[in-house]
N, C-alpha and C positions, 0 to 999 in steps of 0.2 A: 504494500500500500504506500502510495506517495504522500510525503509530508507536505502540508500547505507551506507556501513560501512565507518566510518571516520578513523578508525585505525584497525590494525591487530596485533596479537601477533607475535613477532619476530621469534620464533621457527616455528610457523605455516607458516609464509611467506617464510622462508628459505626452508621448506619442499615443499611448492607449487613451489618454484623456482628451485627445484631439487638439492639443495646443499647437502642434505643427503638422504639416502634411506628411513629412517623412521623419523617420527616426534620426537621420543625419542632420536635418534642420533643427530638431530638438537638441541634439548633442552640441551643435554649433552655438545655439542660443545660450545654453548653459555655460559653455566654454568662454563666451564673450562677457560673462558676468551679468549682474542684475538679478540673479536668483538668490533667494535665501531659504533655508530650511531651518525652522525653529529659531528664527532671528539670526542665524549664522550665515555669512556669505558662502556661497557654493559656486565653484567654477569648474568642477570635475563632473562630466556626464555620468560617471560610474558611482556617484554618491549614493549610499544606501538609503532608500526611502522606506519608512515603515508606516503602518496604519496609525493614525493619530498625529502624525507630523503635520506641521503648518508650512505651506509653500507660499512664498511671496515673490511676485515678479511684476515687471512693468510690461504692460501690453498697450502699445500705442501711447496715448496720453494718460492712461489710468494705471493705478497700481491694483493688482488683483491679489487677494489673499484667499487661499483655499486650505481646508483641512482634509487630509487624506482619510477617506472612509474605507477604502478597499484597495487591494493591489489587483492589477488587471491580469488577464490571462490571454487577451487578444485585443486587437483594434477593431472594435465592433461599431455598431451604429451610434449616433449621438446620444440616444437614450441610455445606452449601456455605458457610454463614457461619462455621462453626468452622474451616474451612480457611484463613481469612484471618489467623488469629493463633495464637499459642501462649501459654498462661497461664504466667506467671512467678511468680505469687503463691505463697509458701511454703504447702505443704499442699494446694494446689488440684490437681485433676486436670489432665492435660496441656492440655486444651481444654475450657472451660466457657462457657456463655452464659446 
């Protein structure tokens, strides 16, 4: 029996959450900076992300803050992606992508 994952690479999770069109774009975005996990700056795409972590990043002109609710297993439809996080950004709807 396979054990459930305890963590997932940040770039993979962002791809599953549909932040970028490709995993390579997600990895490049993390590498350029601007991402934080639990208030700590992160610039490595392989950063270990766990359920309960808070991811903060700049998207266009706004700052997005998401709490990780689940680790993904595939890049599915938007409804599946929205189940991976809850938006904590003030004034944002409960889940946005």
